[in-house]
N, C-alpha and C positions, 0 to 999 in steps of 0.2 A: 504494500500500500504506500502510495506517495505521501510525503509529508505535506500537509495542507498549510499554506501560508500565502499572504498577499504578495504581489510583486515587491522585490527588494529595491529600495530607493537609497541612492548614495548622493552625496554632495561633495564637490571639489572646489575649494575656494583658492583661486590662484594667488590673490593678494595676501591672504593669511597663511599660505602654504600649508593648508590643512585638508583633510579628507574626513567627512563624517560618514561612517560606515552604516550599513542597514540597521544595526542595533543602536544607533545613536552615539556611538563612541567617536570622539574627536581624535584623529590621528595626525601626527606630524608628517609632512611630505618633504623629502629632500630636494626634489626637483620637479618643476612643471616646465614644459616647453610647448608653447602654442605655435602651430604652423597653419598655413592656409587650409590644410585638409583635416586637422585634428589636434588633439591634445595628448601630450606625453606626460606620464607621471612615474617617478621613481620613489618608492617608499619602503623603509625598513619595517620589519615585523618584530619589534622588540618583544622578547619573551616567548615567541612562538617556538614550540618544540621541534618543528620540522622545517619551516621556511624561514630563511634569514631576511630576504627582501623580495620584492617583485617590482616589475616595471610593466606599465600598461599603456597602450595607445587607444584612445577613444576616437572613433572615426564615424562621424555622423552620416557621411555619404553612404556608408555600407551598413550602418546600424549595428556596429559591433564594438566590443571592447576586447582587444587582443592582449593577453598577459603572458609574460615569461617570468617564471619563478626561479629563485635560487634557493637551493636546499642545503640544510645543514648536512655534514657528512653522515652517511648511513641512512639518510631519509630520501634519497633521490627517487624520482619517479620516471617511468618509461614514457614520457611525452615531453615535447618541446614547448608547445603553446597551448594555452587554454583560451577559448574564444567564447565570450558571452554575447547572446543576442540581447541588445538593449535599445531603448529609446533614449536619445541623447538630446538635451536642450541646454542652452547657455544663455544666461542673462548677466550682462556685465562680466565681472570676473568670477562668477559662480556657475559651474557646470553641474548638471543633474543627470543621473542615469536611472532608468527604471528597467530592472532586469526582468525579462519576460521568459524566465525559466530555462529555455533551451541553451545548452552549452555544447561546444565542440572540443574534443581532445585531438590535437594534431601531433602525430609522430612524423617529423620531417622526412620526406622521401619514402614513407611507408604507408601511412593511413590517416584517415580522419574518421572520428566516431562521434555520433550525436548522443548526448545524454539528456536525461530529465524530461523526455516526452511525456512520461506518466505524470509528472508534476504539472505540466501545461494542461493536460486533459483534466486532471483533478481541479485545477484552478477554474477552468471553464465550467465544470460540473457544479462547483460551489459559488459561481457568480463572482469570482474574484477578478476575472477579466472577461471581456466580451468575446464572443466567437470571432468577431472581426479582428480584434487585436491578436487573438490566437492564430488566425489565418495569416496575418501580417508576420507574426513571429516565425511561423512555419515557412512562409515564402522567403523570408530573410535567411533562414537556416539553409533551405535548399539552394539558394543562390550562393551562399558561402561554401557549402560542401562542394557544389559544382565547380566554383572558381578555384578552390584549394586543390581539388582533385585534378583539374585540368592543368594545373601548374606543378605537377609532380608531387603533390602533397606538401607544397612549400608555401607557407603563409606569407612570408616576406615577398616572394615572387608574385603571388596573387595580389597582395596589397599594392605593390609597385605597378603592376599592369592595370590595376583598377584606378590609378591616379592618386593613390594614397601611399607614397613612399614613406618608409619608417627607418629610423636608426635606433640602435639599441646599445646599452652599455656593454 
């Protein structure tokens, strides 16, 4: 059974160099970089037992947040990028994302896997999102899977070919 929860909302305040996570926790951000195609964020995860830090690109044109995590020794995972399907808005120096449940795990050069379809269906069944928003999330996911797959399961190549070049630490 999928965990029932409303869409997760996050805020990113470029001026304050902060990130308010879905649980309302205010987190410090080391770096924000605004480009014509999106927003880059680098943030440590102080005290996290497995992840030391992560970096994300928020790309409104593609409706995705692409994240690369850095793991503490012994906690590495067998994937390179985690892609969230999100609605992205920005007002002034504050960006907001609404996570629409669907995620992609990308193993560069090998595969892309869709996660949490059960959560999306459960959210629709419990009126947490409309069927139209769910359809939008699915279409966004299909487009990302198709693009990533067509570029040899390489997220960075897909983003570049989509007009959203990225650079990572």
